[in-house]
Every structure is written in structure tokens, then in C-alpha cells.
Backbone as JSON Lines, residues from 0, in Angstrom:
{"i":0,"aa":"M","n":[79.26,91.96,99.8],"ca":[78.07,92.71,99.46],"c":[77.28,91.92,98.43]}
{"i":1,"aa":"H","n":[75.99,91.86,98.6],"ca":[75.12,91.16,97.68],"c":[74.8,92.06,96.49]}
{"i":2,"aa":"K","n":[74.71,91.43,95.33],"ca":[74.32,92.2,94.15],"c":[72.8,92.32,94.17]}
{"i":3,"aa":"L","n":[72.3,93.51,94.06],"ca":[70.87,93.76,94.17],"c":[70.22,93.75,92.79]}
{"i":4,"aa":"I","n":[69.75,92.59,92.38],"ca":[69.06,92.45,91.11],"c":[67.62,92.07,91.43]}
{"i":5,"aa":"P","n":[66.7,93.02,91.29],"ca":[65.31,92.72,91.62],"c":[64.74,91.68,90.65]}
{"i":6,"aa":"L","n":[63.94,90.76,91.21],"ca":[63.39,89.68,90.41],"c":[61.97,89.95,89.93]}
{"i":7,"aa":"N","n":[61.32,90.95,90.53],"ca":[59.94,91.24,90.14],"c":[59.61,92.7,90.48]}
{"i":8,"aa":"A","n":[58.4,93.09,90.18],"ca":[57.98,94.48,90.39],"c":[58.01,94.87,91.86]}
{"i":9,"aa":"L","n":[57.67,93.96,92.76],"ca":[57.69,94.28,94.2],"c":[59.12,94.57,94.66]}
{"i":10,"aa":"H","n":[60.06,93.78,94.19],"ca":[61.47,94.02,94.53],"c":[61.93,95.38,94.0]}
{"i":11,"aa":"R","n":[61.57,95.69,92.77],"ca":[61.95,96.98,92.18],"c":[61.36,98.14,92.98]}
{"i":12,"aa":"E","n":[60.1,98.02,93.37],"ca":[59.46,99.06,94.18],"c":[60.22,99.28,95.49]}
{"i":13,"aa":"D","n":[60.54,98.18,96.18],"ca":[61.25,98.29,97.45],"c":[62.64,98.91,97.26]}
{"i":14,"aa":"L","n":[63.3,98.5,96.2],"ca":[64.64,99.02,95.94],"c":[64.6,100.52,95.66]}
{"i":15,"aa":"V","n":[63.65,100.96,94.87],"ca":[63.51,102.39,94.56],"c":[63.18,103.17,95.83]}
{"i":16,"aa":"R","n":[62.27,102.64,96.64],"ca":[61.86,103.33,97.87],"c":[63.03,103.44,98.85]}
{"i":17,"aa":"V","n":[63.75,102.35,99.04],"ca":[64.87,102.36,99.99],"c":[66.0,103.27,99.51]}
{"i":18,"aa":"R","n":[66.29,103.24,98.22],"ca":[67.32,104.15,97.69],"c":[66.94,105.6,97.96]}
{"i":19,"aa":"A","n":[65.68,105.93,97.75],"ca":[65.21,107.3,98.0],"c":[65.38,107.65,99.48]}
{"i":20,"aa":"Q","n":[65.06,106.72,100.37],"ca":[65.21,106.96,101.81],"c":[66.69,107.2,102.16]}
{"i":21,"aa":"I","n":[67.56,106.39,101.58],"ca":[69.0,106.53,101.87],"c":[69.51,107.87,101.35]}
{"i":22,"aa":"W","n":[69.14,108.26,100.12],"ca":[69.6,109.54,99.58],"c":[69.04,110.72,100.38]}
{"i":23,"aa":"D","n":[67.82,110.6,100.84],"ca":[67.24,111.66,101.69],"c":[68.03,111.78,102.99]}
{"i":24,"aa":"L","n":[68.35,110.64,103.59],"ca":[69.13,110.66,104.83],"c":[70.51,111.26,104.57]}
{"i":25,"aa":"Y","n":[71.15,110.87,103.48],"ca":[72.47,111.4,103.14],"c":[72.42,112.92,102.98]}
{"i":26,"aa":"R","n":[71.4,113.4,102.27],"ca":[71.24,114.85,102.09],"c":[71.09,115.55,103.45]}
{"i":27,"aa":"D","n":[70.3,114.95,104.34],"ca":[70.1,115.55,105.66],"c":[71.36,115.47,106.53]}
{"i":28,"aa":"L","n":[72.15,114.41,106.36],"ca":[73.43,114.32,107.08],"c":[74.39,115.39,106.59]}
{"i":29,"aa":"K","n":[74.39,115.65,105.28],"ca":[75.23,116.73,104.75],"c":[74.79,118.08,105.3]}
{"i":30,"aa":"A","n":[73.49,118.3,105.4],"ca":[72.97,119.56,105.97],"c":[73.37,119.66,107.44]}
{"i":31,"aa":"Y","n":[73.29,118.56,108.16],"ca":[73.7,118.55,109.57],"c":[75.19,118.88,109.67]}
{"i":32,"aa":"Q","n":[75.97,118.33,108.76],"ca":[77.41,118.56,108.76],"c":[77.72,120.05,108.58]}
{"i":33,"aa":"R","n":[76.99,120.72,107.73],"ca":[77.2,122.16,107.49],"c":[76.77,123.0,108.69]}
{"i":34,"aa":"Q","n":[75.67,122.57,109.34],"ca":[75.14,123.34,110.46],"c":[74.59,122.36,111.52]}
{"i":35,"aa":"P","n":[75.5,121.81,112.34],"ca":[75.08,120.8,113.32],"c":[74.18,121.39,114.42]}
{"i":36,"aa":"E","n":[73.09,120.69,114.69],"ca":[72.19,121.07,115.77],"c":[71.95,119.84,116.62]}
{"i":37,"aa":"E","n":[72.14,119.98,117.91],"ca":[72.01,118.87,118.85],"c":[70.68,118.14,118.69]}
{"i":38,"aa":"A","n":[69.61,118.87,118.47],"ca":[68.28,118.27,118.38],"c":[68.16,117.3,117.19]}
{"i":39,"aa":"Q","n":[68.95,117.51,116.15],"ca":[68.88,116.67,114.95],"c":[69.59,115.33,115.12]}
{"i":40,"aa":"R","n":[70.55,115.28,116.0],"ca":[71.39,114.07,116.12],"c":[70.56,112.82,116.36]}
{"i":41,"aa":"E","n":[69.71,112.85,117.37],"ca":[68.92,111.66,117.7],"c":[67.93,111.32,116.59]}
{"i":42,"aa":"A","n":[67.32,112.33,116.0],"ca":[66.36,112.09,114.91],"c":[67.05,111.42,113.71]}
{"i":43,"aa":"L","n":[68.26,111.89,113.37],"ca":[69.0,111.29,112.26],"c":[69.4,109.85,112.57]}
{"i":44,"aa":"A","n":[69.83,109.61,113.8],"ca":[70.2,108.24,114.21],"c":[68.98,107.32,114.16]}
{"i":45,"aa":"Q","n":[67.83,107.82,114.57],"ca":[66.6,107.01,114.53],"c":[66.18,106.72,113.09]}
{"i":46,"aa":"R","n":[66.33,107.7,112.22],"ca":[66.02,107.47,110.8],"c":[66.94,106.42,110.21]}
{"i":47,"aa":"F","n":[68.23,106.5,110.59],"ca":[69.19,105.5,110.13],"c":[68.71,104.11,110.54]}
{"i":48,"aa":"D","n":[68.34,103.96,111.81],"ca":[67.85,102.67,112.31],"c":[66.61,102.22,111.54]}
{"i":49,"aa":"A","n":[65.68,103.12,111.32],"ca":[64.44,102.77,110.63],"c":[64.72,102.28,109.21]}
{"i":50,"aa":"I","n":[65.63,102.93,108.53],"ca":[65.95,102.55,107.15],"c":[66.66,101.2,107.11]}
{"i":51,"aa":"F","n":[67.69,101.06,107.95],"ca":[68.57,99.91,107.82],"c":[68.16,98.69,108.64]}
{"i":52,"aa":"T","n":[67.03,98.77,109.34],"ca":[66.51,97.59,110.03],"c":[65.15,97.18,109.48]}
{"i":53,"aa":"Q","n":[64.68,97.86,108.45],"ca":[63.36,97.55,107.91],"c":[63.35,96.2,107.18]}
{"i":54,"aa":"Q","n":[62.2,95.58,107.19],"ca":[61.96,94.35,106.43],"c":[61.37,94.75,105.1]}
{"i":55,"aa":"T","n":[61.94,94.25,104.03],"ca":[61.39,94.52,102.71],"c":[60.87,93.22,102.11]}
{"i":56,"aa":"R","n":[60.28,93.33,100.95],"ca":[59.79,92.14,100.25],"c":[60.89,91.52,99.4]}
{"i":57,"aa":"F","n":[62.1,92.06,99.52],"ca":[63.26,91.65,98.73],"c":[64.32,91.19,99.73]}
{"i":58,"aa":"A","n":[64.44,89.87,99.92],"ca":[65.3,89.31,100.97],"c":[66.75,89.77,100.84]}
{"i":59,"aa":"T","n":[67.27,89.85,99.62],"ca":[68.66,90.29,99.44],"c":[68.83,91.73,99.89]}
{"i":60,"aa":"L","n":[67.87,92.57,99.62],"ca":[67.91,93.96,100.05],"c":[67.86,94.04,101.58]}
{"i":61,"aa":"T","n":[67.0,93.27,102.2],"ca":[66.89,93.27,103.66],"c":[68.21,92.85,104.29]}
{"i":62,"aa":"R","n":[68.85,91.8,103.75],"ca":[70.15,91.35,104.28],"c":[71.22,92.42,104.1]}
{"i":63,"aa":"T","n":[71.21,93.09,102.94],"ca":[72.19,94.15,102.67],"c":[72.0,95.3,103.65]}
{"i":64,"aa":"L","n":[70.76,95.68,103.9],"ca":[70.48,96.76,104.85],"c":[70.98,96.4,106.25]}
{"i":65,"aa":"K","n":[70.75,95.16,106.68],"ca":[71.22,94.71,108.0],"c":[72.75,94.77,108.07]}
{"i":66,"aa":"G","n":[73.4,94.38,106.98],"ca":[74.87,94.44,106.95],"c":[75.38,95.86,107.08]}
{"i":67,"aa":"I","n":[74.72,96.79,106.43],"ca":[75.1,98.2,106.53],"c":[74.83,98.7,107.94]}
{"i":68,"aa":"H","n":[73.74,98.27,108.53],"ca":[73.39,98.72,109.88],"c":[74.46,98.33,110.91]}
{"i":69,"aa":"R","n":[75.14,97.22,110.67],"ca":[76.21,96.8,111.59],"c":[77.34,97.82,111.65]}
{"i":70,"aa":"N","n":[77.44,98.67,110.65],"ca":[78.49,99.71,110.61],"c":[77.95,101.07,111.03]}
{"i":71,"aa":"K","n":[76.87,101.09,111.77],"ca":[76.2,102.33,112.15],"c":[77.16,103.32,112.81]}
{"i":72,"aa":"A","n":[77.94,102.87,113.78],"ca":[78.82,103.79,114.52],"c":[79.76,104.52,113.56]}
{"i":73,"aa":"E","n":[80.33,103.78,112.63],"ca":[81.27,104.38,111.68],"c":[80.54,105.29,110.69]}
{"i":74,"aa":"L","n":[79.39,104.85,110.22],"ca":[78.66,105.62,109.2],"c":[78.03,106.88,109.75]}
{"i":75,"aa":"L","n":[77.72,106.9,111.04],"ca":[77.12,108.1,111.65],"c":[78.12,108.89,112.51]}
{"i":76,"aa":"R","n":[79.4,108.64,112.29],"ca":[80.42,109.38,113.03],"c":[80.29,110.89,112.83]}
{"i":77,"aa":"V","n":[79.74,111.28,111.7],"ca":[79.55,112.69,111.4],"c":[78.67,113.37,112.45]}
{"i":78,"aa":"L","n":[77.8,112.61,113.11],"ca":[76.95,113.21,114.14],"c":[77.77,113.64,115.36]}
{"i":79,"aa":"E","n":[78.88,112.96,115.6],"ca":[79.78,113.31,116.71],"c":[80.87,114.28,116.26]}
{"i":80,"aa":"Q","n":[81.31,114.11,115.01],"ca":[82.41,114.93,114.47],"c":[82.01,115.46,113.09]}
{"i":81,"aa":"P","n":[81.27,116.54,113.04],"ca":[80.77,117.05,111.75],"c":[81.87,117.43,110.76]}
{"i":82,"aa":"E","n":[83.09,117.62,111.22],"ca":[84.16,118.03,110.31],"c":[84.69,116.9,109.44]}
{"i":83,"aa":"I","n":[84.37,115.64,109.76],"ca":[84.89,114.53,108.96],"c":[84.04,114.34,107.71]}
{"i":84,"aa":"P","n":[84.64,113.85,106.61],"ca":[83.87,113.67,105.38],"c":[82.86,112.54,105.51]}
{"i":85,"aa":"L","n":[81.78,112.64,104.77],"ca":[80.75,111.61,104.78],"c":[81.09,110.45,103.85]}
{"i":86,"aa":"H","n":[82.08,110.6,103.0],"ca":[82.42,109.55,102.04],"c":[83.92,109.38,101.97]}
{"i":87,"aa":"T","n":[84.35,108.34,101.27],"ca":[85.78,108.06,101.14],"c":[86.28,108.32,99.74]}
{"i":88,"aa":"N","n":[85.57,109.11,98.98],"ca":[85.96,109.33,97.59],"c":[87.38,109.87,97.47]}
{"i":89,"aa":"R","n":[87.78,110.79,98.35],"ca":[89.13,111.35,98.27],"c":[90.18,110.26,98.5]}
{"i":90,"aa":"S","n":[89.95,109.4,99.49],"ca":[90.89,108.32,99.77],"c":[90.99,107.37,98.59]}
{"i":91,"aa":"E","n":[89.84,107.03,98.01],"ca":[89.85,106.12,96.87],"c":[90.55,106.74,95.67]}
{"i":92,"aa":"T","n":[90.35,108.02,95.46],"ca":[91.01,108.71,94.36],"c":[92.52,108.7,94.55]}
{"i":93,"aa":"E","n":[92.96,108.85,95.79],"ca":[94.4,108.86,96.08],"c":[95.05,107.56,95.64]}
{"i":94,"aa":"L","n":[94.34,106.46,95.74],"ca":[94.9,105.15,95.41],"c":[94.74,104.75,93.95]}
{"i":95,"aa":"R","n":[93.86,105.41,93.23],"ca":[93.48,104.97,91.89],"c":[94.68,104.86,90.94]}
{"i":96,"aa":"D","n":[95.52,105.89,90.83],"ca":[96.67,105.85,89.92],"c":[97.57,104.67,90.24]}
{"i":97,"aa":"Y","n":[97.84,104.53,91.52],"ca":[98.74,103.47,91.98],"c":[98.18,102.09,91.6]}
{"i":98,"aa":"V","n":[96.91,101.86,91.83],"ca":[96.3,100.56,91.55],"c":[96.31,100.27,90.05]}
{"i":99,"aa":"K","n":[96.0,101.28,89.23],"ca":[96.01,101.07,87.78],"c":[97.4,100.66,87.3]}
{"i":100,"aa":"K","n":[98.42,101.37,87.76],"ca":[99.78,101.05,87.33],"c":[100.2,99.67,87.81]}
{"i":101,"aa":"R","n":[99.82,99.32,89.03],"ca":[100.17,98.01,89.56],"c":[99.51,96.9,88.74]}
{"i":102,"aa":"K","n":[98.25,97.1,88.35],"ca":[97.56,96.08,87.55],"c":[98.2,95.94,86.17]}
{"i":103,"aa":"I","n":[98.55,97.06,85.56],"ca":[99.15,97.03,84.22],"c":[100.51,96.36,84.26]}
{"i":104,"aa":"S","n":[101.33,96.72,85.24],"ca":[102.7,96.2,85.29],"c":[102.8,94.82,85.92]}
{"i":105,"aa":"G","n":[101.75,94.4,86.63],"ca":[101.81,93.09,87.28],"c":[102.57,93.14,88.59]}
{"i":106,"aa":"G","n":[102.81,94.32,89.12],"ca":[103.51,94.43,90.4],"c":[105.01,94.55,90.23]}
{"i":107,"aa":"T","n":[105.72,94.36,91.31],"ca":[107.18,94.47,91.27],"c":[107.79,93.08,91.47]}
{"i":108,"aa":"R","n":[109.09,92.98,91.19],"ca":[109.76,91.68,91.32],"c":[110.44,91.49,92.66]}
{"i":109,"aa":"S","n":[110.58,92.58,93.42],"ca":[111.3,92.45,94.7],"c":[110.73,93.43,95.71]}
{"i":110,"aa":"D","n":[111.09,93.23,96.96],"ca":[110.68,94.17,98.01],"c":[111.3,95.54,97.77]}
{"i":111,"aa":"E","n":[112.52,95.56,97.29],"ca":[113.18,96.84,97.01],"c":[112.44,97.59,95.9]}
{"i":112,"aa":"G","n":[112.0,96.87,94.87],"ca":[111.24,97.48,93.79],"c":[109.92,98.04,94.31]}
{"i":113,"aa":"R","n":[109.27,97.3,95.19],"ca":[108.0,97.76,95.77],"c":[108.23,99.03,96.58]}
{"i":114,"aa":"R","n":[109.31,99.05,97.38],"ca":[109.6,100.24,98.19],"c":[109.89,101.45,97.29]}
{"i":115,"aa":"C","n":[110.65,101.24,96.21],"ca":[110.94,102.35,95.28],"c":[109.65,102.87,94.64]}
{"i":116,"aa":"R","n":[108.81,101.95,94.16],"ca":[107.55,102.35,93.54],"c":[106.69,103.13,94.53]}
{"i":117,"aa":"D","n":[106.58,102.62,95.76],"ca":[105.76,103.29,96.77],"c":[106.31,104.66,97.12]}
{"i":118,"aa":"T","n":[107.63,104.77,97.2],"ca":[108.26,106.06,97.52],"c":[107.98,107.08,96.43]}
{"i":119,"aa":"F","n":[108.19,106.68,95.17],"ca":[107.95,107.62,94.08],"c":[106.47,107.97,93.95]}
{"i":120,"aa":"A","n":[105.59,107.01,94.17],"ca":[104.15,107.3,94.12],"c":[103.79,108.3,95.21]}
{"i":121,"aa":"S","n":[104.36,108.14,96.4],"ca":[104.08,109.05,97.5],"c":[104.62,110.45,97.21]}
{"i":122,"aa":"L","n":[105.83,110.52,96.68],"ca":[106.4,111.83,96.31],"c":[105.55,112.53,95.25]}
{"i":123,"aa":"K","n":[105.1,111.76,94.27],"ca":[104.28,112.33,93.19],"c":[102.98,112.9,93.75]}
{"i":124,"aa":"K","n":[102.31,112.14,94.62],"ca":[101.05,112.6,95.21],"c":[101.28,113.83,96.08]}
{"i":125,"aa":"T","n":[102.34,113.82,96.85],"ca":[102.64,114.96,97.73],"c":[102.91,116.21,96.9]}
{"i":126,"aa":"C","n":[103.71,116.07,95.84],"ca":[103.98,117.21,94.97],"c":[102.69,117.74,94.36]}
{"i":127,"aa":"R","n":[101.83,116.84,93.9],"ca":[100.57,117.25,93.29],"c":[99.74,118.05,94.29]}
{"i":128,"aa":"K","n":[99.65,117.56,95.53],"ca":[98.86,118.25,96.56],"c":[99.44,119.62,96.88]}
{"i":129,"aa":"L","n":[100.75,119.75,96.79],"ca":[101.41,121.02,97.1],"c":[101.48,121.95,95.9]}
{"i":130,"aa":"G","n":[101.02,121.49,94.74],"ca":[101.05,122.33,93.54],"c":[102.44,122.46,92.95]}
{"i":131,"aa":"I","n":[103.27,121.45,93.17],"ca":[104.65,121.46,92.65],"c":[104.75,120.42,91.54]}
{"i":132,"aa":"S","n":[105.41,120.77,90.45],"ca":[105.62,119.81,89.37],"c":[106.52,118.69,89.88]}
{"i":133,"aa":"F","n":[106.06,117.46,89.77],"ca":[106.83,116.3,90.22],"c":[108.15,116.23,89.45]}
{"i":134,"aa":"W","n":[108.07,116.43,88.13],"ca":[109.27,116.36,87.3],"c":[110.28,117.45,87.71]}
{"i":135,"aa":"Q","n":[109.78,118.68,87.95],"ca":[110.69,119.75,88.39],"c":[111.29,119.42,89.75]}
{"i":136,"aa":"Y","n":[110.48,118.84,90.63],"ca":[111.0,118.47,91.96],"c":[112.12,117.44,91.82]}
{"i":137,"aa":"L","n":[111.91,116.42,90.98],"ca":[112.95,115.38,90.81],"c":[114.23,115.97,90.21]}
{"i":138,"aa":"T","n":[114.09,116.78,89.16],"ca":[115.3,117.36,88.55],"c":[115.99,118.32,89.51]}
{"i":139,"aa":"D","n":[115.19,119.04,90.33],"ca":[115.77,119.93,91.34],"c":[116.58,119.13,92.36]}
{"i":140,"aa":"R","n":[116.07,117.97,92.75],"ca":[116.76,117.15,93.74],"c":[118.06,116.58,93.21]}
{"i":141,"aa":"L","n":[118.12,116.38,91.88],"ca":[119.33,115.8,91.28],"c":[120.44,116.83,91.12]}
{"i":142,"aa":"R","n":[120.08,118.12,91.18],"ca":[121.1,119.17,91.13],"c":[121.77,119.25,92.49]}
{"i":143,"aa":"V","n":[123.04,119.07,92.52],"ca":[123.75,119.05,93.79],"c":[123.96,120.46,94.33]}
{"i":144,"aa":"A","n":[124.3,121.38,93.46],"ca":[124.69,122.71,93.92],"c":[123.52,123.61,94.29]}
{"i":145,"aa":"E","n":[122.65,123.86,93.37],"ca":[121.64,124.89,93.6],"c":[120.22,124.34,93.52]}
{"i":146,"aa":"Q","n":[119.74,123.83,94.62],"ca":[118.35,123.37,94.66],"c":[117.45,124.57,94.95]}
{"i":147,"aa":"T","n":[116.44,124.74,94.12],"ca":[115.56,125.9,94.27],"c":[114.25,125.56,94.99]}
{"i":148,"aa":"I","n":[113.89,124.3,95.02],"ca":[112.65,123.88,95.69],"c":[113.02,123.35,97.08]}
{"i":149,"aa":"P","n":[112.43,123.92,98.12],"ca":[112.74,123.45,99.47],"c":[112.32,121.99,99.66]}
{"i":150,"aa":"P","n":[112.87,121.3,100.64],"ca":[112.46,119.93,100.92],"c":[110.95,119.88,101.23]}
{"i":151,"aa":"L","n":[110.28,118.82,100.79],"ca":[108.83,118.72,100.96],"c":[108.39,118.84,102.42]}
{"i":152,"aa":"P","n":[109.08,118.19,103.38],"ca":[108.64,118.35,104.77],"c":[108.65,119.82,105.23]}
{"i":153,"aa":"E","n":[109.61,120.57,104.74],"ca":[109.69,121.99,105.09],"c":[108.48,122.76,104.52]}
{"i":154,"aa":"I","n":[108.11,122.46,103.29],"ca":[106.96,123.11,102.66],"c":[105.68,122.75,103.42]}
{"i":155,"aa":"I","n":[105.55,121.5,103.77],"ca":[104.34,121.03,104.48],"c":[104.23,121.71,105.84]}
{"i":156,"aa":"R","n":[105.34,121.75,106.59],"ca":[105.31,122.41,107.91],"c":[104.96,123.88,107.79]}
{"i":157,"aa":"K","n":[105.53,124.54,106.8],"ca":[105.28,125.97,106.6],"c":[103.8,126.22,106.29]}
{"i":158,"aa":"R","n":[103.24,125.4,105.4],"ca":[101.82,125.57,105.04],"c":[100.9,125.22,106.19]}
{"i":159,"aa":"A","n":[101.26,124.2,106.97],"ca":[100.41,123.78,108.1],"c":[100.38,124.85,109.18]}
{"i":160,"aa":"S","n":[101.46,125.6,109.33],"ca":[101.5,126.62,110.38],"c":[101.01,127.98,109.88]}
{"i":161,"aa":"A","n":[100.68,128.06,108.58],"ca":[100.19,129.33,108.03],"c":[98.81,129.65,108.6]}
{"i":162,"aa":"P","n":[98.53,130.94,108.82],"ca":[97.21,131.33,109.32],"c":[96.11,130.91,108.34]}
{"i":163,"aa":"G","n":[95.01,130.43,108.89],"ca":[93.87,130.04,108.08],"c":[93.98,128.65,107.49]}
{"i":164,"aa":"Y","n":[95.02,127.91,107.87],"ca":[95.16,126.54,107.33],"c":[94.24,125.6,108.03]}
């Protein structure tokens, strides 16, 4: 991705105008997602094309728009499947803790260490999503006789089959 640093007033004008067009399109895609109407699909796709194939007075911006346009099918998937999210913020958030810890620690020394770290990170995230204390889950698992928290797969299956899920 190119860094968009406008060099003059014309570049700044184009950048402001294009950003406004993109945010307007995003707002309209969110509205379509809430209440999809067949008639809007083609109009939204045409607006996408108009925005991301336009020539600007800022060559770096024009190249960036063309690069984004190459991902049109993926970026407009919401027009075919309105139930999918328009952004990846949730996915990125899921990885953030893991990446921070990996950077601080410098990674693991072995494949076994990596597998252990990945397993515990996955258990922690799963517990968080299920509203279960990770620490309580671990101590519960270490008790041989009386485990009070059901196995995570059992909880997940039960919740997935619950009405209204």
C-alpha cells in the first residue's frame, strides 16, 4: 500500500473528496446490509467502480484506488451475502493479544513451545467468548475428582443448538 502524503493543494483536495466518496459508499453499504434491496445492488457496484477507477490529480492516490478496485469481488461480497461483516476488526482484535505477547517475548524456542502457546491462547480466547474465567477453567481442569465446568466443546455445542442462536 502506498503512503498517501499529498504534495500540494490539488492533491489534498482530491484526497478529501475521495475519502468522502468512500465513507459515503461505506455508509450506504451498511444501510444495504441492514435492509438489502435488489435494486440497490447494481447501483452500489457502479458507485464502487466509479470511485475506484477514477483518475485523480494525485498519481499515488489513483494507483491506490486501482489496487483496491482489484479486490472488488471480496469488498462487495456484502451485496451477495448481507450477513457477513463489512470489516475485519473482530478478526484483527482476536489476534492482537497474541501478537503483542509474541513481539515482547521474541517468540518461542521450539515447535512444542509454539504449540503450547497457541493452545493456551486459543483456550483463553474461547473462555473469554463463552464468558468463563480462564483461570477458573484451568484450575477446574486440574481438579481430578470434581470438575464443575463442562468441557468447552460441550458448552459450545449446547449454545450453538440453543434457540435464537
